[in-house]
N, CA, C and O atoms as a MOPAC input file, in Angstrom:
PM7 MOZYME 1SCF
protein

 N      0.84600 1    -1.16600 1     0.00000 1
 C      0.00000 1     0.00000 1     0.00000 1
 C      0.89700 1     1.23500 1     0.00000 1
 O      1.81500 1     1.34800 1     0.81100 1
 N      0.62500 1     2.13900 1    -0.89900 1
 C      1.43000 1     3.34500 1    -1.05100 1
 C      1.06000 1     4.37300 1     0.01100 1
 O     -0.11500 1     4.67700 1     0.21200 1
 N      2.07400 1     4.90500 1     0.68600 1
 C      1.85100 1     5.95400 1     1.66800 1
 C      2.12100 1     7.33500 1     1.09700 1
 O      1.38900 1     8.28500 1     1.37300 1
 N      3.19500 1     7.44400 1     0.28500 1
 C      3.62700 1     8.75400 1    -0.20700 1
 C      4.39600 1     8.58800 1    -1.50500 1
 O      5.19400 1     7.66100 1    -1.63900 1
 N      4.16300 1     9.48200 1    -2.46900 1
 C      4.94600 1     9.52500 1    -3.69800 1
 C      6.06200 1    10.53500 1    -3.46400 1
 O      5.79500 1    11.70000 1    -3.17100 1
 N      7.31000 1    10.09200 1    -3.59100 1
 C      8.44900 1    10.95500 1    -3.30200 1
 C      8.78100 1    11.84500 1    -4.49600 1
 O      8.67100 1    11.42200 1    -5.64700 1
 N      9.18600 1    13.07800 1    -4.21400 1
 C      9.66100 1    13.98100 1    -5.24400 1
 C      8.59200 1    14.60700 1    -6.10600 1
 O      8.91400 1    15.16700 1    -7.15300 1
 N      7.32600 1    14.53800 1    -5.71200 1
 C      6.26800 1    15.10200 1    -6.54500 1
 C      5.50800 1    16.22200 1    -5.84700 1
 O      4.49700 1    16.68800 1    -6.37100 1
 N      5.95800 1    16.65800 1    -4.70200 1
 C      5.26000 1    17.73000 1    -4.00600 1
 C      3.96900 1    17.24500 1    -3.39600 1
 O      3.97900 1    16.43100 1    -2.47300 1
 N      2.84800 1    17.74500 1    -3.90900 1
 C      1.54900 1    17.43600 1    -3.32900 1
 C      0.77100 1    16.41100 1    -4.15500 1
 O     -0.43000 1    16.24200 1    -3.94900 1
 N      1.43800 1    15.72100 1    -5.09000 1
 C      0.76500 1    14.76200 1    -5.96600 1
 C      0.33300 1    13.53100 1    -5.16400 1
 O      1.08500 1    13.02900 1    -4.32900 1
 N     -0.87500 1    13.05500 1    -5.42400 1
 C     -1.38500 1    11.91300 1    -4.67500 1
 C     -1.32800 1    10.61600 1    -5.46800 1
 O     -1.54900 1     9.54600 1    -4.90000 1
 N     -1.03400 1    10.67800 1    -6.77200 1
 C     -1.00000 1     9.48400 1    -7.60400 1
 C      0.40600 1     9.26300 1    -8.13800 1
 O      1.09100 1    10.20900 1    -8.52600 1
 N      0.83100 1     7.99700 1    -8.15400 1
 C      2.13700 1     7.66000 1    -8.68700 1
 C      2.03300 1     7.09300 1   -10.08700 1
 O      1.04500 1     6.44400 1   -10.43200 1
 N      3.05900 1     7.34000 1   -10.89800 1
 C      3.13800 1     6.80900 1   -12.25300 1
 C      4.28500 1     5.80700 1   -12.30900 1
 O      5.02100 1     5.63800 1   -11.33700 1
 N      4.42900 1     5.15100 1   -13.44000 1
 C      5.51500 1     4.19200 1   -13.61600 1
 C      6.84600 1     4.92200 1   -13.50800 1
 O      7.06000 1     5.94800 1   -14.15300 1
 N      7.73800 1     4.37900 1   -12.68200 1
 C      9.04500 1     4.97400 1   -12.47500 1
 C      9.12400 1     5.89900 1   -11.28400 1
 O     10.21500 1     6.35400 1   -10.94000 1
 N      7.99800 1     6.19600 1   -10.63400 1
 C      8.00800 1     7.05300 1    -9.45300 1
 C      8.48400 1     6.26800 1    -8.23900 1
 O      8.19400 1     5.08100 1    -8.09100 1
 N      9.21600 1     6.95400 1    -7.38100 1
 C      9.68300 1     6.36000 1    -6.13100 1
 C      8.62800 1     6.63100 1    -5.06700 1
 O      8.15600 1     7.76000 1    -4.93200 1
 N      8.25600 1     5.59400 1    -4.30600 1
 C      7.19300 1     5.72200 1    -3.31300 1
 C      7.65400 1     5.17800 1    -1.96700 1
 O      8.60700 1     4.40200 1    -1.88500 1
 N      6.95800 1     5.60100 1    -0.91600 1
 C      7.07500 1     4.99900 1     0.40800 1
 C      5.85700 1     4.09900 1     0.55000 1
 O      4.72700 1     4.54500 1     0.35400 1
 N      6.08400 1     2.83000 1     0.89300 1
 C      4.98600 1     1.86500 1     0.93000 1
 C      5.08900 1     0.98500 1     2.16900 1
 O      6.11000 1     0.95500 1     2.85600 1
 N      3.99700 1     0.26800 1     2.43200 1
 C      3.93600 1    -0.70300 1     3.51800 1
 C      3.80000 1    -2.08500 1     2.89800 1
 O      3.00800 1    -2.28200 1     1.97700 1
 N      4.57300 1    -3.04400 1     3.40400 1
 C      4.49200 1    -4.42300 1     2.92100 1
 C      3.20500 1    -5.03300 1     3.45700 1
 O      3.01500 1    -5.12000 1     4.67000 1
 N      2.31600 1    -5.45700 1     2.55400 1
 C      1.02600 1    -6.01100 1     2.95600 1
 C      1.05900 1    -7.52600 1     3.09700 1
 O      0.29600 1    -8.08900 1     3.88100 1
 N      1.93700 1    -8.19600 1     2.34400 1
 C      1.99100 1    -9.65400 1     2.36300 1
 C      3.43100 1   -10.07600 1     2.13300 1
 O      4.07400 1    -9.59500 1     1.20000 1
 N      3.94900 1   -10.97000 1     2.97200 1
 C      5.32800 1   -11.42700 1     2.83900 1
 C      5.44000 1   -12.87000 1     3.31700 1
 O      4.72000 1   -13.29700 1     4.22000 1
 N      6.34400 1   -13.60400 1     2.70700 1
 C      6.60900 1   -14.97400 1     3.12600 1
 C      7.43900 1   -14.97000 1     4.40700 1
 O      8.15800 1   -14.00300 1     4.66100 1
 N      7.36100 1   -16.02100 1     5.21700 1
 C      8.04600 1   -16.02600 1     6.51700 1
 C      9.56900 1   -15.95100 1     6.43000 1
 O     10.20000 1   -15.38800 1     7.32400 1
 N     10.17600 1   -16.50300 1     5.37900 1
 C     11.63900 1   -16.54900 1     5.32100 1
 C     12.23300 1   -15.40000 1     4.50800 1
 O     13.39800 1   -15.47400 1     4.11800 1
 N     11.47800 1   -14.35500 1     4.24500 1
 C     11.95400 1   -13.22500 1     3.45800 1
 C     12.58500 1   -12.16000 1     4.35700 1
 O     12.25300 1   -12.07000 1     5.53900 1
 N     13.49800 1   -11.35100 1     3.79700 1
 C     14.13000 1   -10.30400 1     4.61400 1
 C     13.18600 1    -9.15300 1     4.97000 1
 O     13.41600 1    -8.46100 1     5.96200 1
 N     12.13400 1    -8.93600 1     4.18400 1
 C     11.14300 1    -7.91200 1     4.54100 1
 C      9.98600 1    -8.58900 1     5.25400 1
 O      9.57100 1    -9.68900 1     4.88900 1
 N      9.48400 1    -7.93300 1     6.25200 1
 C      8.39500 1    -8.48700 1     7.05200 1
 C      7.10800 1    -7.71600 1     6.78900 1
 O      7.13200 1    -6.59700 1     6.27500 1
 N      6.00900 1    -8.32000 1     7.14100 1
 C      4.70100 1    -7.69700 1     6.98500 1
 C      4.63300 1    -6.43400 1     7.84300 1
 O      5.15300 1    -6.41400 1     8.95900 1
 N      4.00600 1    -5.40100 1     7.33900 1
 C      3.81300 1    -4.08600 1     7.95900 1
 C      5.10700 1    -3.28400 1     8.09100 1
 O      5.16200 1    -2.32300 1     8.85700 1
 N      6.13600 1    -3.66700 1     7.36000 1
 C      7.38500 1    -2.90500 1     7.34600 1
 C      7.26500 1    -1.76700 1     6.32800 1
 O      6.67600 1    -1.94800 1     5.26200 1
 N      7.81700 1    -0.60700 1     6.65300 1
 C      7.79500 1     0.53700 1     5.74500 1
 C      9.04100 1     0.47600 1     4.86800 1
 O     10.15800 1     0.39100 1     5.37700 1
 N      8.84800 1     0.52200 1     3.54000 1
 C      9.94200 1     0.36600 1     2.58100 1
 C      9.85500 1     1.44900 1     1.50800 1
 O      8.83300 1     2.11800 1     1.35200 1
 N     10.96000 1     1.60200 1     0.77300 1
 C     11.00200 1     2.45900 1    -0.40800 1
 C     10.92200 1     1.56300 1    -1.62900 1
 O     11.59400 1     0.53300 1    -1.68400 1
 N     10.11000 1     1.93800 1    -2.60700 1
 C      9.90600 1     1.09900 1    -3.78600 1
 C      9.76200 1     1.96900 1    -5.03200 1
 O      9.55600 1     3.17900 1    -4.95000 1
 N      9.87600 1     1.31200 1    -6.19300 1
 C      9.67300 1     1.96100 1    -7.48900 1
 C      8.48800 1     1.28700 1    -8.16400 1
 O      8.41900 1     0.05800 1    -8.20600 1
 N      7.56300 1     2.06600 1    -8.68800 1
 C      6.40000 1     1.52000 1    -9.38700 1
 C      6.84900 1     0.99500 1   -10.74600 1
 O      7.46300 1     1.72800 1   -11.52100 1
 N      6.54500 1    -0.28100 1   -11.04400 1
 C      6.93800 1    -0.88500 1   -12.32000 1
 C      5.74800 1    -1.22600 1   -13.20600 1
 O      5.91300 1    -1.35000 1   -14.42000 1
 N      4.54800 1    -1.38100 1   -12.63700 1
 C      3.34000 1    -1.66100 1   -13.42400 1
 C      2.15900 1    -0.95000 1   -12.78400 1
 O      2.05900 1    -0.86500 1   -11.56000 1
 N      1.25500 1    -0.43500 1   -13.63300 1
 C      0.02000 1     0.17600 1   -13.13800 1
 C     -1.14900 1    -0.23500 1   -14.01900 1
 O     -0.98700 1    -0.47900 1   -15.21500 1
 N     -2.31200 1    -0.30600 1   -13.42100 1
 C     -3.52800 1    -0.56400 1   -14.19100 1
 C     -3.97700 1     0.69000 1   -14.94200 1
 O     -4.68800 1     0.59800 1   -15.94300 1
 N     -3.56800 1     1.83900 1   -14.46600 1
 C     -3.89300 1     3.09400 1   -15.15200 1
 C     -3.12200 1     3.15700 1   -16.47000 1
 O     -1.90600 1     2.96600 1   -16.46400 1
 N     -3.78300 1     3.41700 1   -17.59300 1
 C     -3.07800 1     3.46000 1   -18.87700 1
 C     -2.01900 1     4.55700 1   -18.92600 1
 O     -2.20400 1     5.64600 1   -18.38400 1
 N     -0.90000 1     4.24200 1   -19.59200 1
 C      0.20000 1     5.18300 1   -19.76200 1
 C      0.29000 1     5.52200 1   -21.24000 1
 O      0.39200 1     4.63000 1   -22.08200 1
 N      0.25100 1     6.81100 1   -21.55700 1
 C      0.36700 1     7.25400 1   -22.93900 1
 C      1.83200 1     7.53300 1   -23.25100 1
 O      2.50700 1     8.25800 1   -22.52000 1
 N      2.31000 1     6.95400 1   -24.33700 1
 C      3.68700 1     7.17200 1   -24.76300 1
 C      3.73600 1     8.23600 1   -25.84800 1
 O      2.71300 1     8.58200 1   -26.43900 1
 N      4.94100 1     8.75300 1   -26.10800 1
 C      5.11000 1     9.81100 1   -27.10200 1
 C      4.76400 1     9.32900 1   -28.50300 1
 O      4.37900 1    10.13200 1   -29.35300 1
 N      4.89400 1     8.03300 1   -28.75700 1
 C      4.59000 1     7.48200 1   -30.07800 1
 C      3.08700 1     7.36800 1   -30.33300 1
 O      2.67200 1     7.01100 1   -31.43500 1
 N      2.27400 1     7.66800 1   -29.33000 1
 C      0.83200 1     7.56700 1   -29.46700 1
 C      0.26500 1     6.25400 1   -28.95800 1
 O     -0.95200 1     6.07800 1   -28.91500 1
 N      1.13900 1     5.32900 1   -28.57100 1
 C      0.70800 1     4.03300 1   -28.06900 1
 C      0.32100 1     4.15600 1   -26.59200 1
 O      0.93600 1     4.91600 1   -25.84400 1
 N     -0.68400 1     3.41500 1   -26.18800 1
 C     -1.11000 1     3.36400 1   -24.79500 1
 C     -0.82900 1     1.97200 1   -24.25900 1
 O     -1.16000 1     0.97400 1   -24.90000 1
 N     -0.21300 1     1.90400 1   -23.07300 1
 C      0.10500 1     0.61500 1   -22.46200 1
 C     -0.58800 1     0.54200 1   -21.10900 1
 O     -0.63500 1     1.52100 1   -20.36500 1
 N     -1.13000 1    -0.64600 1   -20.80100 1
 C     -1.85600 1    -0.85700 1   -19.55400 1
 C     -1.58200 1    -2.27300 1   -19.08300 1
 O     -1.59300 1    -3.20700 1   -19.88500 1
 N     -1.33700 1    -2.44400 1   -17.79300 1
 C     -1.04700 1    -3.75200 1   -17.22400 1
 C     -2.26800 1    -4.27800 1   -16.47500 1
 O     -3.21600 1    -3.53900 1   -16.21300 1
 N     -2.23000 1    -5.56100 1   -16.13700 1
 C     -3.34500 1    -6.19100 1   -15.43300 1
 C     -3.32700 1    -5.93600 1   -13.93100 1
 O     -4.34100 1    -6.12300 1   -13.25900 1
 N     -2.17500 1    -5.50800 1   -13.39600 1
 C     -2.07800 1    -5.29300 1   -11.96000 1
 C     -1.13900 1    -4.13500 1   -11.67200 1
 O     -0.43900 1    -3.64300 1   -12.55700 1
 N     -1.13700 1    -3.71100 1   -10.41200 1
 C     -0.19400 1    -2.70800 1    -9.93400 1
 C      0.94500 1    -3.44200 1    -9.24700 1
 O      0.71100 1    -4.39200 1    -8.49900 1
 N      2.18600 1    -3.00600 1    -9.49700 1
 C      3.32500 1    -3.68300 1    -8.88600 1
 C      4.45700 1    -2.69200 1    -8.65800 1
 O      4.58900 1    -1.69700 1    -9.37000 1
 N      5.26900 1    -2.98800 1    -7.65000 1
 C      6.43200 1    -2.16300 1    -7.32700 1
 C      7.58600 1    -3.07900 1    -6.94500 1
 O      7.38200 1    -4.22200 1    -6.53700 1
 N      8.80300 1    -2.55800 1    -7.08400 1
 C     10.01600 1    -3.27900 1    -6.70900 1
 C     10.64300 1    -2.54000 1    -5.53800 1
 O     10.86100 1    -1.33000 1    -5.61100 1
 N     10.93500 1    -3.25700 1    -4.45900 1
 C     11.54100 1    -2.65700 1    -3.27400 1
 C     13.00200 1    -2.34400 1    -3.57600 1
 O     13.72900 1    -3.19000 1    -4.09600 1
 N     13.43300 1    -1.11600 1    -3.24500 1
 C     14.80700 1    -0.69900 1    -3.51000 1
 C     15.47700 1    -0.26700 1    -2.21000 1
 O     14.81000 1    -0.00500 1    -1.20900 1
 N     16.81500 1    -0.19700 1    -2.24300 1
 C     17.56500 1     0.28800 1    -1.08700 1
 C     17.86200 1     1.77600 1    -1.27100 1
 O     17.33700 1     2.40200 1    -2.19200 1
 N     18.69100 1     2.34000 1    -0.40800 1
 C     18.97400 1     3.77700 1    -0.45700 1
 C     19.73000 1     4.18100 1    -1.71700 1
 O     19.63400 1     5.33000 1    -2.14800 1
 N     20.48300 1     3.25400 1    -2.31500 1
 C     21.24100 1     3.55700 1    -3.53200 1
 C     20.38500 1     3.48500 1    -4.78800 1
 O     20.84000 1     3.89200 1    -5.85600 1
 N     19.17000 1     2.98400 1    -4.69300 1
 C     18.29900 1     2.84500 1    -5.84700 1
 C     18.38100 1     1.48700 1    -6.50700 1
 O     17.75300 1     1.26700 1    -7.54300 1
 N     19.14600 1     0.56300 1    -5.92800 1
 C     19.24300 1    -0.79600 1    -6.45400 1
 C     18.18700 1    -1.67400 1    -5.79200 1
 O     17.84900 1    -1.45800 1    -4.62800 1
 N     17.65900 1    -2.66500 1    -6.52000 1
 C     16.63700 1    -3.53200 1    -5.91700 1
 C     17.20400 1    -4.36500 1    -4.77600 1
 O     18.35100 1    -4.80900 1    -4.83200 1
 N     16.39700 1    -4.57500 1    -3.74000 1
 C     16.83100 1    -5.38900 1    -2.60500 1
 C     16.79000 1    -6.86900 1    -2.92500 1
 O     17.51300 1    -7.65200 1    -2.31000 1
 N     15.96800 1    -7.26300 1    -3.86600 1
 C     15.85600 1    -8.66400 1    -4.25400 1
 C     16.71200 1    -8.98500 1    -5.46200 1
 O     17.37500 1    -8.11500 1    -6.02800 1
 N     16.68500 1   -10.26300 1    -5.84700 1
 C     17.46300 1   -10.71200 1    -6.99900 1
 C     16.58200 1   -11.15900 1    -8.15100 1
 O     17.09100 1   -11.54500 1    -9.20300 1
 N     15.25100 1   -11.11200 1    -7.96800 1
 C     14.33600 1   -11.49600 1    -9.04400 1
 C     13.20900 1   -10.47900 1    -9.14400 1
 O     12.78800 1    -9.88500 1    -8.15100 1
 N     12.72900 1   -10.29400 1   -10.37900 1
 C     11.56300 1    -9.45500 1   -10.63700 1
 C     10.57800 1   -10.32200 1   -11.39500 1
 O     10.92000 1   -10.89000 1   -12.43300 1
 N      9.35700 1   -10.43100 1   -10.88800 1
 C      8.34100 1   -11.26200 1   -11.51700 1
 C      7.47300 1   -10.40700 1   -12.42400 1
 O      7.03000 1    -9.32700 1   -12.03300 1
 N      7.23300 1   -10.89000 1   -13.63100 1
 C      6.34500 1   -10.20300 1   -14.55600 1
 C      7.04500 1    -9.12200 1   -15.35400 1
 O      8.18400 1    -8.75800 1   -15.06300 1
 N      6.35300 1    -8.60900 1   -16.36700 1
 C      6.94800 1    -7.58600 1   -17.23000 1
 C      7.03000 1    -6.23500 1   -16.52800 1
 O      6.30500 1    -5.96900 1   -15.56900 1
 N      7.93200 1    -5.38600 1   -17.02800 1
 C      8.05600 1    -4.01200 1   -16.54900 1
 C      7.96800 1    -3.08300 1   -17.75300 1
 O      8.13000 1    -3.52000 1   -18.89300 1
 N      7.71400 1    -1.82300 1   -17.50400 1
 C      7.55500 1    -0.85000 1   -18.58300 1
 C      8.90800 1    -0.30400 1   -19.02500 1
 O      9.86100 1    -0.26700 1   -18.24600 1
 N      8.97600 1     0.11300 1   -20.27500 1
 C     10.19700 1     0.66600 1   -20.85400 1
 C     10.56000 1     2.01300 1   -20.22300 1
 O     11.71500 1     2.43200 1   -20.28900 1
 N      9.60300 1     2.68300 1   -19.62300 1
 C      9.86300 1     3.98700 1   -19.00700 1
 C     10.88000 1     3.89600 1   -17.87600 1
 O     11.50300 1     4.90100 1   -17.53200 1
 N     11.06100 1     2.71900 1   -17.29200 1
 C     12.06200 1     2.55600 1   -16.23100 1
 C     13.47500 1     2.74300 1   -16.76700 1
 O     14.34400 1     3.24700 1   -16.05700 1
 N     13.71100 1     2.34600 1   -18.00300 1
 C     15.03200 1     2.52400 1   -18.60500 1
 C     15.33900 1     4.00700 1   -18.77100 1
 O     16.47700 1     4.43200 1   -18.57300 1
 N     14.33300 1     4.79600 1   -19.13000 1
 C     14.52300 1     6.23900 1   -19.29200 1
 C     14.79600 1     6.92600 1   -17.96100 1
 O     15.45700 1     7.96400 1   -17.92400 1
 N     14.29400 1     6.36100 1   -16.87200 1
 C     14.49700 1     6.94700 1   -15.55000 1
 C     15.68000 1     6.32200 1   -14.82000 1
 O     15.79300 1     6.44700 1   -13.60100 1
 N     16.55700 1     5.65200 1   -15.55400 1
 C     17.83500 1     5.08000 1   -15.08700 1
 C     17.67800 1     4.02800 1   -13.99000 1
 O     18.47300 1     3.98600 1   -13.05200 1
 N     16.65900 1     3.18400 1   -14.10500 1
 C     16.53400 1     2.00300 1   -13.25400 1
 C     16.94700 1     0.78700 1   -14.07300 1
 O     16.16500 1    -0.15300 1   -14.22500 1
 N     18.15800 1     0.79600 1   -14.59700 1
 C     18.61700 1    -0.25000 1   -15.51100 1
 C     18.78200 1    -1.59300 1   -14.81400 1
 O     18.62600 1    -2.63300 1   -15.45400 1
 N     19.08900 1    -1.60100 1   -13.53500 1
 C     19.23000 1    -2.85700 1   -12.80300 1
 C     17.88700 1    -3.59300 1   -12.73200 1
 O     17.84400 1    -4.81400 1   -12.88300 1
 N     16.80600 1    -2.86900 1   -12.50500 1
 C     15.47400 1    -3.48000 1   -12.47200 1
 C     15.10100 1    -3.99200 1   -13.85300 1
 O     14.52800 1    -5.07400 1   -13.98100 1
 N     15.42100 1    -3.22300 1   -14.88900 1
 C     15.11400 1    -3.63100 1   -16.26100 1
 C     15.88100 1    -4.89600 1   -16.62700 1
 O     15.34400 1    -5.76700 1   -17.31100 1
 N     17.13400 1    -5.00700 1   -16.17700 1
 C     17.92700 1    -6.19300 1   -16.50900 1
 C     17.44200 1    -7.43700 1   -15.76800 1
 O     17.62600 1    -8.54900 1   -16.26200 1
 N     16.82900 1    -7.27700 1   -14.60200 1
 C     16.31500 1    -8.42100 1   -13.84800 1
 C     14.95400 1    -8.89000 1   -14.35500 1
 O     14.56500 1   -10.03200 1   -14.10700 1
 N     14.23200 1    -8.03400 1   -15.05500 1
 C     12.87200 1    -8.35800 1   -15.49300 1
 C     12.89000 1    -9.35800 1   -16.64300 1
 O     13.76600 1    -9.29100 1   -17.50400 1
 N     11.93100 1   -10.28600 1   -16.66800 1
 C     11.88100 1   -11.26000 1   -17.76500 1
 C     11.41200 1   -10.65500 1   -19.08200 1
 O     11.71300 1   -11.19200 1   -20.14700 1
 N     10.67700 1    -9.54300 1   -19.02600 1
 C     10.15300 1    -8.92500 1   -20.24200 1
 C     10.00600 1    -7.42200 1   -20.02800 1
 O      9.57100 1    -6.97700 1   -18.96600 1
 N     10.37100 1    -6.64600 1   -21.04600 1
 C     10.23600 1    -5.19200 1   -21.00500 1
 C      9.26500 1    -4.78200 1   -22.10200 1
 O      9.49300 1    -5.07600 1   -23.27600 1
 N      8.18800 1    -4.10800 1   -21.72800 1
 C      7.18000 1    -3.67800 1   -22.70800 1
 C      7.28800 1    -2.18500 1   -22.94800 1
 O      6.52600 1    -1.63100 1   -23.74100 1

């Protein structure tokens, strides 16, 4: 669950590539992050359609974020599901390289 979108002033909605403060809602017992822990994450998929400069609109089936550390690198070693190409433009190349598919 998103608590705050960082770097946007008073904006209440996050877009793909935005850094957010979030709460972990569900976690496995042997994971390094625990339930109800406050983390920093990057939004990688949204159900809200994203309009690209080429005129194409992209929309995903779910909302998803990747937990990152203070340096901006992902805390995990795997990313499940596709990510948007906009992450490459916002210099999250490590997340893009871990993703199985870039749309």
